[in-house]
C-alpha positions as CSV (number, residue, x, y, z in Angstrom):
1,M,145.7,57.8,161.2
2,H,147.6,54.8,160.7
3,P,150.7,55.3,158.7
4,G,149.8,52.4,156.3
5,V,146.5,54.0,155.6
6,R,148.0,57.4,155.2
7,E,150.3,55.9,152.5
8,M,147.6,54.1,150.7
9,L,145.3,57.3,150.5
10,A,148.3,59.4,149.3
11,A,149.1,56.8,146.6
12,T,145.3,56.9,145.6
13,V,145.3,60.6,145.4
14,Y,148.3,60.7,143.4
15,V,147.1,58.2,140.9
16,A,143.8,60.2,140.6
17,L,145.6,63.3,139.9
18,L,148.1,61.8,137.5
19,G,145.0,60.2,135.6
20,C,143.4,63.7,135.4
21,L,146.6,65.2,134.1
22,Q,147.0,62.5,131.6
23,A,143.5,63.0,130.4
24,Q,143.9,66.6,130.0
25,Q,147.0,66.0,128.1
26,L,145.3,63.4,125.7
27,Q,142.5,65.5,124.9
28,G,145.1,67.6,122.6
29,H,144.6,70.4,120.1
30,V,141.5,71.4,118.1
31,S,141.6,73.4,114.9
32,I,138.3,74.9,114.0
33,I,138.2,76.3,110.4
34,L,135.1,78.5,109.7
35,L,134.7,78.9,105.9
36,G,132.6,81.8,104.7
37,A,133.8,83.5,107.9
38,T,133.2,87.1,106.6
39,G,129.6,86.2,105.7
40,D,126.3,87.5,107.4
41,L,125.8,84.2,109.2
42,A,129.2,84.1,110.5
43,K,129.3,87.9,111.6
44,K,126.0,87.4,113.2
45,Y,126.1,84.1,115.0
46,L,128.9,81.8,114.2
47,W,132.0,83.7,115.5
48,Q,130.1,84.4,118.9
49,G,129.1,80.7,118.9
50,L,133.1,79.9,118.8
51,F,133.5,82.5,121.3
52,Q,131.1,80.8,123.6
53,L,132.7,77.3,122.9
54,Y,136.1,78.9,124.0
55,L,134.5,80.4,127.0
56,D,133.0,77.1,127.9
57,E,136.0,74.9,127.3
58,A,139.0,77.0,128.0
59,G,141.2,75.4,130.9
60,K,139.4,71.9,130.5
61,G,142.3,70.3,128.7
62,H,141.9,71.2,124.9
63,S,143.9,74.0,123.3
64,F,142.3,75.6,120.2
65,R,143.0,77.6,117.1
66,F,140.3,79.3,115.2
67,H,140.9,79.8,111.4
68,G,138.5,82.1,109.7
69,T,138.7,81.6,105.9
70,A,136.8,82.9,102.8
71,L,137.7,83.8,99.2
72,T,138.1,87.5,100.1
73,S,141.7,88.8,100.0
74,T,143.9,88.6,103.1
75,E,143.8,92.1,103.9
76,Q,140.2,92.6,103.3
77,G,139.3,89.5,105.4
78,Q,141.5,90.5,108.2
79,E,139.9,93.6,108.4
80,V,136.4,92.3,108.6
81,I,137.3,89.6,111.0
82,A,139.0,92.2,113.4
83,K,135.7,94.1,113.6
84,V,133.8,90.9,114.3
85,L,136.0,89.9,117.0
86,E,135.9,93.2,118.7
87,S,132.0,93.0,118.9
88,L,132.1,89.7,120.8
89,S,130.3,89.5,124.1
90,C,130.4,87.4,127.1
91,P,127.3,86.2,129.2
92,S,126.1,88.6,131.8
93,N,127.2,86.5,134.7
94,T,131.1,86.9,133.5
95,A,133.1,89.4,135.3
96,P,134.3,92.4,132.9
97,S,137.9,91.7,133.8
98,R,137.5,88.0,133.0
99,C,135.7,88.7,129.8
100,A,138.2,91.1,128.5
101,E,141.0,88.5,129.3
102,L,139.2,85.6,127.6
103,K,138.2,88.0,124.5
104,A,141.9,88.9,124.2
105,Q,143.0,85.3,124.5
106,F,140.4,84.5,121.8
107,Q,141.4,87.2,119.5
108,Q,145.1,85.9,119.8
109,L,144.1,82.4,118.8
110,S,141.9,83.6,115.7
111,E,143.2,84.3,112.3
112,Y,142.0,84.8,108.8
113,R,143.4,83.3,105.8
114,R,142.3,82.9,102.2
115,L,141.3,79.5,101.5
116,K,140.4,78.8,97.7
117,T,142.7,76.5,95.7
118,P,143.7,72.8,96.8
119,E,147.3,74.4,97.5
120,D,145.8,76.6,100.0
121,Y,144.1,73.7,101.9
122,L,147.5,71.8,101.8
123,A,149.1,74.8,103.3
124,L,146.6,75.2,106.0
125,S,147.1,71.5,106.9
126,K,150.8,71.8,107.1
127,D,150.6,75.0,109.4
128,I,148.2,73.1,111.9
129,E,150.6,70.3,111.9
130,A,153.7,72.5,112.4
131,Q,151.9,74.5,115.2
132,V,150.9,71.2,116.9
133,Q,154.5,69.8,116.6
134,H,156.2,73.0,117.8
135,E,154.0,73.3,120.8
136,G,154.4,69.6,121.7
137,L,150.7,68.9,121.5
138,R,148.7,65.9,120.2
139,E,146.0,66.8,117.5
140,A,142.5,65.8,118.7
141,G,140.8,66.7,115.6
142,R,139.4,69.3,113.3
143,I,136.0,70.9,112.6
144,F,135.3,72.4,109.5
145,Y,132.1,74.6,109.4
146,L,130.8,75.3,105.8
147,S,129.0,78.6,106.1
148,V,128.8,78.7,102.3
149,P,126.3,78.0,99.5
150,P,125.6,74.3,98.8
151,F,127.1,74.5,95.4
152,A,130.3,75.0,96.7
153,Y,130.2,71.9,99.1
154,A,131.6,69.3,96.5
155,D,134.8,71.3,95.7
156,I,135.4,72.0,99.5
157,A,134.7,68.5,100.4
158,R,137.2,67.2,97.7
159,N,139.8,69.6,99.0
160,I,139.3,68.7,102.6
161,N,139.4,65.0,101.8
162,S,142.6,65.1,99.8
163,S,144.6,67.8,101.4
164,C,143.4,68.7,105.0
165,R,142.4,65.6,106.8
166,P,144.0,65.3,110.3
167,G,146.4,62.5,110.7
168,P,145.6,59.2,112.4
169,G,144.0,59.1,115.9
170,A,142.5,62.4,115.3
171,W,138.8,63.0,114.3
172,L,137.4,65.1,111.5
173,R,133.8,66.9,111.9
174,V,132.3,68.8,108.6
175,V,129.4,71.0,109.5
176,L,127.0,71.9,106.6
177,E,124.3,74.5,106.5
178,K,120.8,74.1,104.7
179,P,119.5,74.0,102.1
180,F,120.4,70.2,101.9
181,G,119.0,69.9,98.3
182,H,115.8,71.2,96.6
183,D,113.9,67.9,96.3
184,H,114.3,64.3,96.8
185,H,116.4,63.7,93.8
186,S,119.0,66.6,94.3
187,A,119.2,65.7,98.1
188,Q,120.1,62.2,97.0
189,Q,122.7,63.5,94.6
190,L,124.3,65.9,97.2
191,A,124.3,63.0,99.8
192,A,125.9,60.8,97.5
193,E,128.8,63.4,96.5
194,L,129.5,64.0,100.0
195,G,129.4,60.5,101.0
196,S,132.2,59.8,98.4
197,F,134.3,62.2,100.8
198,F,133.2,61.7,104.3
199,Q,131.8,59.1,106.5
200,E,128.4,59.6,108.0
201,E,129.8,60.0,111.3
202,E,131.9,62.9,110.2
203,M,129.1,65.1,108.8
204,Y,126.8,67.4,110.9
205,R,123.9,69.0,109.0
206,V,122.9,71.9,111.0
207,D,119.1,72.7,111.3
208,H,119.4,75.7,113.8
209,Y,115.8,75.1,115.3
210,L,117.3,71.9,116.8
211,G,119.7,74.3,118.9
212,K,116.8,76.4,120.2
213,Q,116.6,75.9,124.0
214,V,112.8,75.1,124.0
215,V,113.1,72.7,120.7
216,A,116.1,70.9,122.5
217,Q,113.8,70.5,125.7
218,I,110.9,68.5,124.0
219,L,112.4,65.1,124.5
220,P,113.9,65.8,128.0
221,F,110.3,67.3,128.9
222,R,108.6,64.4,127.5
223,D,111.0,61.9,129.2
224,Q,110.9,63.7,132.7
225,N,107.1,64.0,132.5
226,R,106.5,60.4,131.3
227,K,104.2,59.7,134.1
228,A,101.6,62.3,133.5
229,L,102.1,62.2,129.9
230,D,101.9,58.5,129.1
231,G,98.0,58.4,129.3
232,L,97.6,61.7,127.3
233,W,100.2,61.8,124.6
234,N,97.9,60.0,121.9
235,R,94.8,60.1,119.7
236,H,92.4,59.6,122.5
237,H,93.3,62.7,124.1
238,V,94.9,65.2,121.9
239,E,92.7,67.2,119.6
240,R,95.4,68.8,117.4
241,V,99.1,69.9,117.1
242,E,99.9,73.0,115.7
243,I,103.5,74.0,114.7
244,I,103.9,77.5,113.8
245,M,106.6,80.0,112.7
246,K,105.4,83.5,111.8
247,E,107.6,86.4,110.7
248,T,106.8,90.0,110.2
249,V,109.6,90.7,107.8
250,D,109.3,90.0,104.0
251,T,111.9,88.5,101.6
252,A,113.6,92.0,100.4
253,G,117.2,91.1,99.7
254,R,116.5,87.3,99.6
255,T,114.4,87.0,96.5
256,S,117.0,85.0,94.6
257,F,116.9,82.5,97.2
258,Y,113.3,82.6,97.7
259,E,112.5,82.3,94.0
260,E,114.4,78.9,94.0
261,Y,113.2,77.6,97.5
262,G,109.9,79.2,98.7
263,V,108.6,79.0,102.2
264,I,108.0,75.2,102.4
265,R,111.6,74.5,101.6
266,D,113.0,77.4,103.4
267,V,111.3,76.5,106.9
268,I,108.6,73.8,106.8
269,Q,110.5,70.9,105.3
270,N,113.3,71.3,107.9
271,H,112.6,73.5,110.9
272,L,108.9,72.6,111.6
273,T,109.3,69.1,110.3
274,E,112.0,68.4,112.8
275,I,109.8,69.7,115.6
276,L,106.9,67.6,114.5
277,T,109.2,64.5,114.6
278,L,110.2,65.5,118.3
279,V,106.6,65.7,119.2
280,A,105.2,62.7,117.4
281,M,108.1,60.1,117.8
282,E,107.9,57.3,120.3
283,L,110.2,58.1,123.3
284,P,113.2,55.9,123.5
285,G,114.1,54.2,126.6
286,N,117.3,56.4,126.8
287,V,116.6,59.9,125.3
288,S,120.3,60.5,126.2
289,S,121.2,58.0,123.6
290,P,121.9,59.8,120.0
291,E,121.6,56.4,118.1
292,A,118.2,55.8,119.7
293,V,116.7,59.3,119.3
294,L,117.8,59.3,115.5
295,Q,116.3,55.8,114.9
296,H,112.9,56.9,116.6
297,K,112.8,60.0,114.6
298,L,113.5,57.9,111.4
299,Q,110.4,55.7,112.4
300,A,108.3,58.9,112.9
301,F,109.3,60.1,109.4
302,R,108.2,56.8,107.9
303,A,104.8,56.9,109.6
304,L,103.8,60.3,107.9
305,R,100.9,60.0,105.6
306,G,101.6,61.1,102.0
307,L,100.4,64.6,101.2
308,Q,98.1,65.6,98.6
309,K,97.8,69.1,96.7
310,S,94.7,69.5,98.9
311,S,96.8,69.1,102.2
312,A,98.1,72.6,101.6
313,V,97.1,76.3,101.4
314,V,99.6,78.9,99.9
315,G,99.9,82.5,99.8
316,Q,102.1,85.3,98.6
317,Y,102.2,88.7,100.0
318,Q,101.5,91.4,97.4
319,A,104.6,93.3,97.1
320,Y,106.7,90.1,96.3
321,S,106.4,89.8,92.6
322,R,107.3,93.7,92.5
323,Q,110.3,93.0,94.7
324,V,111.4,90.1,92.4
325,R,111.2,92.1,89.4
326,R,113.1,94.7,90.8
327,E,115.9,92.6,92.4
328,L,116.2,90.2,89.7
329,Q,115.5,92.4,86.7
330,K,112.4,90.6,85.7
331,P,110.2,92.1,83.1
332,D,106.9,94.0,84.1
333,S,104.7,91.1,83.0
334,F,106.4,88.8,85.5
335,H,104.3,87.4,88.2
336,S,105.9,84.8,90.7
337,L,104.2,81.5,91.8
338,T,106.5,81.4,94.6
339,P,104.6,80.9,98.1
340,T,105.7,83.0,101.0
341,F,102.9,81.7,103.2
342,A,101.8,78.0,103.5
343,G,99.5,75.9,105.9
344,I,99.9,72.2,105.8
345,L,97.8,69.4,107.3
346,V,99.9,66.5,108.2
347,H,98.7,62.9,109.5
348,V,100.8,60.4,111.2
349,D,99.7,56.9,110.5
350,N,100.3,54.9,113.5
351,L,98.3,53.7,116.5
352,R,99.3,56.6,118.7
353,W,98.3,59.5,116.4
354,E,95.9,58.1,114.0
355,G,93.2,60.9,112.9
356,V,95.0,63.7,114.9
357,P,95.8,66.8,112.7
358,F,99.1,68.3,113.0
359,I,99.0,71.8,111.4
360,L,102.1,73.2,110.2
361,M,102.1,76.9,109.2
362,S,104.8,79.6,108.3
363,G,104.8,82.8,106.2
364,K,106.6,86.3,105.7
365,A,105.0,89.5,106.2
366,L,102.5,88.2,108.8
367,D,101.1,90.3,111.7
368,E,103.6,89.0,114.4
369,R,106.9,87.2,114.9
370,V,106.5,84.2,117.0
371,S,107.3,80.4,116.8
372,Y,105.7,77.7,119.1
373,A,104.5,73.9,119.1
374,R,101.2,73.7,120.7
375,V,99.6,70.3,121.7
376,L,95.9,71.0,122.2
377,F,94.0,68.3,124.3
378,K,90.3,67.3,124.1
379,N,88.0,68.6,126.6
380,Q,84.7,67.0,127.2
381,A,84.1,68.7,130.6
382,Y,81.2,70.9,131.2
383,C,81.2,73.3,134.0
384,A,78.0,74.1,136.0
385,Q,79.4,77.5,137.1
386,S,80.0,80.5,135.0
387,E,83.4,81.0,133.5
388,R,84.3,84.0,135.7
389,R,83.9,81.5,138.7
390,W,86.5,78.8,137.3
391,E,89.7,78.2,139.1
392,A,92.5,77.9,136.8
393,E,94.2,75.1,138.7
394,Q,91.0,73.1,139.0
395,S,88.5,73.8,136.3
396,Q,88.4,71.1,133.6
397,C,86.5,73.6,131.3
398,L,89.5,75.7,130.6
399,P,91.7,74.6,127.5
400,R,94.2,72.1,128.4
401,Q,97.4,72.4,126.4
402,V,101.2,71.8,126.5
403,I,103.1,74.7,124.6
404,F,106.7,74.9,123.4
405,Y,107.2,78.5,123.0
406,I,110.4,78.7,120.9
407,G,110.6,82.4,121.1
408,H,109.4,86.2,120.2
409,G,105.8,86.9,120.3
410,E,103.8,88.4,123.3
411,L,105.8,86.5,125.9
412,G,109.2,87.7,124.2
413,S,111.3,84.6,125.4
414,P,111.5,81.1,125.0
415,A,109.3,79.1,127.6
416,V,107.5,75.9,128.2
417,L,103.8,76.2,129.3
418,V,101.3,73.8,130.6
419,S,98.0,74.6,131.8
420,R,97.3,74.3,135.4
421,N,94.3,72.1,134.9
422,L,96.4,69.4,133.3
423,F,99.7,68.8,135.6
424,R,102.6,70.6,137.2
425,P,105.5,69.6,134.8
426,S,109.0,68.6,136.1
427,L,111.9,70.7,134.5
428,P,115.7,70.7,135.4
429,S,115.7,73.5,138.2
430,A,119.2,74.2,137.6
431,S,118.5,75.4,134.0
432,W,114.8,76.4,134.1
433,W,113.0,78.8,136.4
434,E,109.3,79.3,137.0
435,V,108.0,82.4,135.4
436,T,106.1,84.8,137.9
437,D,102.7,86.1,136.6
438,R,102.7,89.0,134.1
439,P,99.4,90.7,134.7
440,G,97.8,91.7,131.4
441,L,99.7,89.3,129.3
442,H,97.5,86.7,127.6
443,L,98.7,83.8,125.5
444,F,96.2,81.9,123.3
445,G,93.4,83.6,124.8
446,R,94.1,82.9,128.5
447,P,96.1,84.8,130.9
448,L,99.7,83.6,131.8
449,S,98.5,82.7,135.2
450,D,96.4,79.8,133.6
451,F,99.8,78.0,133.0
452,Y,102.8,76.4,134.7
453,A,105.3,78.4,132.8
454,Y,109.0,77.9,132.7
455,S,111.9,79.9,131.0
456,P,115.7,78.9,130.6
457,V,117.7,80.7,133.6
458,R,120.2,81.6,130.9
459,E,119.1,82.2,127.3
460,Q,121.5,80.9,124.8
461,D,121.9,81.3,121.0
462,A,121.0,78.3,119.0
463,Y,124.3,78.2,117.2
464,S,126.2,78.5,120.4
465,I,124.4,75.4,121.6
466,L,124.9,73.4,118.3
467,I,128.6,74.4,118.1
468,S,129.1,73.0,121.5
469,H,127.2,69.8,120.4
470,I,129.3,69.4,117.5
471,F,132.5,69.7,119.8
472,H,131.1,67.1,122.0
473,H,130.0,64.9,119.2
474,R,126.3,65.1,120.1
475,K,124.9,63.8,116.6
476,D,121.1,63.7,117.7
477,S,121.1,67.5,117.4
478,F,121.8,67.3,113.7
479,V,120.2,65.8,110.6
480,T,121.5,62.4,109.3
481,T,121.5,61.5,105.7
482,E,118.8,58.8,106.4
483,N,116.6,61.5,108.0
484,L,117.3,64.0,105.5
485,L,116.2,61.6,102.7
486,A,113.1,60.5,104.3
487,S,112.0,64.0,104.9
488,W,112.5,64.9,101.1
489,V,110.4,61.6,100.3
490,F,107.6,63.0,102.3
491,W,107.7,66.6,101.0
492,T,108.7,66.3,97.3
493,P,105.4,65.0,96.1
494,L,103.5,68.0,97.6
495,L,106.0,70.4,96.2
496,E,105.8,69.0,92.6
497,S,101.9,69.1,93.0
498,L,102.0,72.7,94.0
499,A,104.7,73.9,91.3
500,R,102.0,75.7,89.1
501,E,99.6,76.6,92.0
502,V,99.0,80.3,92.0
503,P,99.3,81.4,95.5
504,R,96.5,83.5,97.4
505,L,97.5,87.2,97.5
506,Y,97.6,88.8,101.0
507,P,98.4,92.4,101.7
508,G,101.0,91.8,104.5
509,G,101.3,92.6,108.1
510,A,98.1,93.5,110.2
511,E,96.1,94.4,107.1
512,N,96.0,90.6,106.5
513,G,92.8,90.3,108.5
514,P,91.1,87.0,107.9
515,V,92.6,86.6,104.3
516,L,94.8,83.5,105.4
517,D,92.5,81.7,107.8
518,F,91.8,78.3,106.8
519,E,90.0,75.3,107.8
520,F,90.6,71.4,107.7
521,S,88.5,68.3,107.5
522,S,89.7,64.8,106.9
523,N,92.8,65.2,104.4
524,R,92.0,68.8,103.1
525,L,92.9,72.2,103.8
526,S,91.0,75.3,102.5
527,F,91.1,79.1,103.1
528,S,87.9,80.0,105.1
529,Q,87.3,83.0,103.0
530,P,87.1,83.5,99.1
531,P,90.2,84.9,97.7
532,P,90.1,88.7,97.6
533,E,91.8,89.2,94.4
534,Q,92.8,87.7,90.8
535,V,96.0,87.7,89.2
536,V,95.8,88.3,85.4
537,P,98.5,88.3,82.8
538,G,99.7,91.3,81.0
539,P,98.1,92.9,78.0
540,G,98.9,90.9,74.7
541,S,99.8,87.6,76.4
542,V,97.9,84.4,76.0
543,P,96.4,83.3,79.4
544,T,97.5,79.9,80.6
545,P,96.3,78.0,83.6
546,S,99.4,79.6,85.7
547,H,98.1,82.9,85.1
548,F,95.1,82.6,87.1
549,Q,94.2,81.7,90.8
550,V,90.9,80.7,92.0
551,L,89.0,83.9,91.2
552,T,86.4,85.3,93.2
553,A,84.1,88.3,92.2
554,K,80.4,88.9,91.9
555,Y,77.9,87.6,89.3
556,R,74.4,88.7,89.5
557,H,75.2,90.4,92.9
558,S,76.3,87.1,94.4
559,P,79.6,85.5,95.1
560,L,81.3,84.0,92.1
561,I,84.2,81.4,92.4
562,S,85.9,80.8,89.3
563,A,89.0,78.6,88.5
564,W,90.2,75.9,86.1
565,P,88.1,72.7,86.2
566,E,90.0,70.8,88.5
567,E,90.6,73.4,91.1
568,L,86.9,74.5,90.7
569,I,85.6,71.0,91.4
570,A,88.1,70.6,94.4
571,R,86.8,73.8,95.7
572,L,83.0,73.0,95.4
573,A,83.8,69.7,97.0
574,G,85.5,71.1,99.8
575,D,82.7,73.9,100.5
576,I,80.2,71.2,100.3
577,E,82.1,69.1,102.8
578,A,82.4,72.1,105.2
579,A,78.8,72.9,104.9
580,A,77.9,69.3,105.8
581,V,80.2,69.2,108.9
582,R,78.7,72.5,110.1
583,A,75.3,71.2,109.6
584,V,76.0,67.8,111.4
585,Q,77.6,69.5,114.3
586,R,74.7,72.1,114.7
587,F,71.7,69.8,113.7
588,G,72.8,66.2,113.6
589,K,72.0,65.7,109.9
590,F,72.7,67.3,106.4
591,H,70.3,67.6,103.6
592,L,71.8,67.8,100.3
593,A,69.8,68.1,97.0
594,L,71.7,67.4,93.9
595,S,71.3,68.0,90.3
596,G,72.0,65.5,87.3
597,G,73.6,65.8,84.1
598,S,77.3,65.6,83.2
599,S,78.6,68.6,85.0
600,P,78.4,67.1,88.6
601,V,80.0,63.9,87.5
602,A,83.4,65.1,88.4
603,L,82.3,66.4,91.7
604,F,80.9,63.2,92.6
605,Q,84.0,61.4,92.0
606,Q,85.8,63.9,94.0
607,L,83.5,63.6,97.0
608,A,83.9,59.9,96.8
609,T,87.7,59.6,96.4
610,G,89.0,62.8,98.2
611,H,86.9,63.5,101.3
612,Y,87.0,60.6,103.8
613,G,86.2,62.9,106.7
614,F,82.6,63.5,105.1
615,P,79.8,62.7,107.5
616,W,78.0,60.6,105.0
617,A,76.3,58.6,108.1
618,H,74.4,61.7,108.9
619,T,73.9,63.0,105.2
620,H,70.4,62.8,103.5
621,L,70.7,62.9,99.7
622,W,67.7,64.1,97.6
623,L,67.2,64.6,93.7
624,V,66.7,68.0,92.4
625,D,65.3,66.7,89.1
626,E,64.8,63.5,87.4
627,R,64.0,62.2,84.0
628,C,60.9,60.0,83.8
629,V,62.8,56.8,83.0
630,P,63.2,53.8,85.3
631,L,65.9,54.2,88.0
632,W,68.2,51.9,86.6
633,D,68.2,53.4,82.8
634,P,71.5,55.1,81.9
635,E,69.7,58.3,81.4
636,S,68.5,58.3,85.0
637,N,70.0,60.9,87.2
638,F,69.8,58.7,90.1
639,Q,71.8,56.0,88.2
640,G,74.4,58.7,87.5
641,L,74.5,59.4,91.2
642,Q,74.6,55.7,92.0
643,A,77.5,55.0,89.7
644,H,79.7,57.8,90.6
645,L,79.0,58.5,94.3
646,L,76.7,56.3,96.1
647,Q,78.5,53.0,95.4
648,H,81.8,54.4,96.8
649,V,80.6,55.9,100.1
650,R,78.8,54.8,103.2
651,V,75.3,56.4,103.1
652,P,72.5,54.6,104.9
653,H,70.2,53.4,102.5
654,Y,67.4,55.0,104.2
655,N,69.1,58.5,103.9
656,V,68.8,58.3,99.9
657,H,65.8,59.8,98.5
658,P,65.3,59.1,94.9
659,M,62.3,60.8,93.2
660,P,59.2,58.6,92.6
661,V,59.0,58.8,88.9
662,Q,57.9,55.2,88.5
663,R,55.0,54.1,90.7
664,H,52.4,51.1,89.8
665,Q,54.6,50.2,86.9
666,R,54.0,53.6,85.3
667,L,56.2,56.6,84.5
668,C,55.3,60.1,85.8
669,A,51.6,59.6,85.6
670,E,49.8,62.5,87.0
671,E,47.1,60.0,88.8
672,D,50.0,58.4,90.6
673,Q,50.8,61.7,92.2
674,G,54.7,61.1,92.4
675,A,55.4,64.8,92.9
676,Q,53.0,65.1,95.8
677,A,54.6,62.2,97.5
678,Y,58.0,63.6,96.9
679,A,56.9,67.0,98.5
680,E,55.4,65.1,101.4
681,E,58.5,63.2,102.1
682,I,60.5,66.4,102.0
683,S,58.1,68.2,104.2
684,A,58.3,65.1,106.7
685,L,61.9,65.0,106.9
686,V,63.5,68.3,106.1
687,T,62.9,71.2,108.7
688,N,60.8,73.9,107.2
689,S,61.5,72.0,103.8
690,S,64.7,74.1,103.7
691,F,67.6,72.1,102.3
692,D,71.0,72.8,103.9
693,L,72.5,72.9,100.3
694,V,71.1,72.5,96.9
695,L,73.4,72.0,93.8
696,L,72.2,73.3,90.4
697,G,73.4,73.5,87.0
698,M,72.6,76.0,84.1
699,G,71.5,74.9,80.6
700,T,72.6,76.7,77.5
701,D,69.0,77.9,77.3
702,G,68.9,79.2,80.8
703,H,67.0,76.4,82.5
704,T,68.0,75.1,86.1
705,A,66.9,71.7,87.4
706,S,64.1,70.6,85.1
707,L,62.5,74.0,85.0
708,F,62.4,75.3,81.5
709,P,61.7,78.6,80.0
710,Q,57.9,79.3,79.8
711,S,57.3,76.3,82.1
712,P,53.6,76.5,83.1
713,T,54.5,75.1,86.8
714,G,57.3,75.3,89.3
715,L,58.3,79.0,88.8
716,D,56.1,80.3,91.3
717,G,53.2,79.1,93.5
718,E,52.9,76.8,96.5
719,Q,53.9,73.4,95.0
720,L,57.2,72.0,96.3
721,V,57.7,69.3,93.5
722,V,56.4,69.6,90.1
723,R,56.0,67.6,86.7
724,T,57.5,69.5,83.8
725,E,58.0,69.1,80.2
726,S,61.5,69.1,78.6
727,P,62.2,70.5,75.0
728,S,64.4,67.5,74.4
729,R,64.1,63.7,75.3
730,P,62.8,62.2,77.5
731,F,60.4,65.0,77.6
732,Q,58.6,64.3,80.9
733,R,60.5,65.2,84.1
734,M,60.0,65.7,87.8
735,S,61.6,68.6,89.6
736,L,62.0,70.6,92.7
737,S,60.2,74.0,92.3
738,L,61.8,77.3,92.3
739,P,60.2,78.3,95.6
740,L,61.5,75.3,97.3
741,I,64.9,75.9,95.9
742,N,64.8,79.3,97.2
743,R,64.1,78.1,100.8
744,A,67.7,76.5,100.8
745,R,70.2,77.7,103.5
746,K,72.7,77.7,100.4
747,V,72.3,77.1,96.7
748,A,75.4,76.4,94.6
749,V,75.3,76.7,90.8
750,L,77.9,74.9,88.9
751,V,78.5,76.2,85.3
752,M,81.2,74.3,83.3
753,G,82.3,74.5,79.7
754,R,82.9,76.8,76.7
755,M,79.4,75.8,75.5
756,K,78.1,77.7,78.6
757,R,79.9,81.0,77.8
758,D,77.2,82.8,75.9
759,I,74.3,81.9,78.4
760,A,76.6,83.0,81.1
761,M,77.3,86.4,79.6
762,L,73.5,86.9,78.8
763,V,72.3,85.9,82.2
764,S,74.9,88.2,83.7
765,R,72.9,91.3,82.4
766,V,69.5,90.2,83.0
767,G,67.1,91.0,85.7
768,H,64.6,88.7,87.7
769,E,63.0,87.1,84.5
770,P,62.4,83.4,85.4
771,K,59.6,83.0,82.6
772,K,62.4,83.7,80.2
773,W,65.6,82.3,82.0
774,P,64.5,80.1,85.0
775,I,67.8,80.4,86.4
776,S,67.7,84.1,87.0
777,G,64.7,83.2,89.5
778,V,67.2,81.6,91.8
779,L,67.8,83.8,94.8
780,P,67.5,82.3,98.3
781,T,65.0,84.1,100.3
782,S,67.2,83.7,103.6
783,G,70.1,81.7,102.4
784,Q,73.2,82.1,100.2
785,L,73.6,81.8,96.6
786,V,77.2,81.0,95.2
787,W,78.1,80.7,91.6
788,Y,81.1,78.2,90.8
789,M,82.0,78.7,87.0
790,D,84.9,77.6,85.4
791,Y,87.3,79.8,83.1
792,E,85.9,78.4,79.8
793,A,82.3,79.3,81.0
794,F,83.4,82.5,82.5
795,L,85.9,83.9,80.1
796,G,85.3,81.6,77.0
């Protein structure tokens, strides 16, 4: 080699080495102060996370000191910390001798001290400065990890800001654990308080789900598979998204916290909502840019459609109130309204996700422990061969889904799964490996062999990952003030509307069966089955709405649903919509016969304003009965239907069938044969003259439709539609007959108001006596009868 070239190369190497040494020297000393160092979270996760940080960063240029602090006395605290440090473990690939060496170093670098008064903070700061100066180091920064209740944040923040900030040129990072407020107002107050002491850049709000390996992989996965996902990740191809966190444990020992927060605040408003934004947000050009990621997450928050009370179903395991009474010394009459289970229907109002349901669900005391986000794609394929001949990698009839399997469950470990008939995903091979088939293991009804499945090469705890991100200033793994407040803006109205909702009781564990199953349509969620129990007040107390849930029982040997009026109408409207959807899916149309009068008005209004998914275009509307007055008369049942429902929904005019009470400019003239004409129209359009659903009322004399006691027609015989006489004006009526009503697939009887209490009590005791009480003759021959009765009619 030419001497000049050799000298030049040597100089280059020297400069590079010097630069490395200077860079290492400049990185300086980091002090990590763990407040609440003797608490459960610290003992279970945080000390191990700090040790992992030390394992990862030792020898890379930083020096460390770990200060465990709490309100506990020095002697007691040192004892607790010593035990915790002794229990720390290294990754499985670390040699035992190396692990022992690093563990000993970490123990030497860790100390416990009491941190309570402003003087304690000042003393800590001076000790850090003295140590840095004594060892000839430069202070790089300080991390304060607040593993303490939120009510302590303000005092701690004030003390850090006034007495324990690092000097010029060094950074400060303050880590905060949830809960971050109770609602939008309290979150604003807390944010303003903390904002008076710290800059936004200095605060790291921890949602530990963002540290879960699979959750942290959602954006990189979407980015690395853009080519395959770009055409699929939208409303045209996605059927629904499920974001689920199920737990088998209950809240024993935590009822004080749960009474204040409940399941929605505990995990749905934060963990599950964060996952929702990662799935739904637009991908930034650079997913490695924290600023771009956080901005796109904020846009996703702002696109969420506002929630209604009907967007949620809530439950509570049966032992919960008893646990609260025992742990919080509540009286025997106390019944908690705190939900331990919730299902939420969320929509994202933008072009990508319009109309796609996002189902968020979490609960305690469920049948399994598992967490996942599942994107289920639409499938319009039909396979000519039978299922046993389908090939997993080719058959388009198999379910197509992408599953971010966060942990536990049947699989037992975190994984990303993609249906083989979708595409082969790309994941970083250095950190993710393809899982080989496990015979007999089924996930979501399919064998594992149906999926491309990838798991982390090395499983890491979420807190270890987040502590590393804090150290490396990775803000995208944390909750900013702006995103936090956007989340609370979204969730607070629902939480307020559910505040007095009585949750459905469920037994807990495997005994839950289908009790918590729910269905969704449009903006509404509802439990699939009627609730099994009622909650009633203790003896001597005055019942209030909060003492009751929607109550189900038997009335005249048929299902009874009872609730306060608003809840009852909402339930009935939901049941009618569900029946309509099922009928349209099966037969292409839905035939609904509606009674008149005042009781259904609130129902019509509910259907008009709260059920945008109702298949009105395929619905035929019929009248159960009609007064013999012109259709535009205010007393006309059709006029009531027109005013409260028809003018607000898009029902084709040829699907609306008013009763022909006025023909040839006459009202209900026998020779005009209006009843026969309506019967012929029903026979021509309604298969077997069997309505899908008939809605009836019950009069104070026991009449239903316009079938009155001692009516000479309509209670039996072959006639489908009859002319009848009413004891009150207008006397002449037209009505469906009892035999026609009883042909229906479902009959719903709506009974509301204190005036109906006496007749409800009487009818509950009588047999089949339609001549005396026509309502007693309602019993569908092959369909279902369901009574919907408000508490005033049922209980007086």
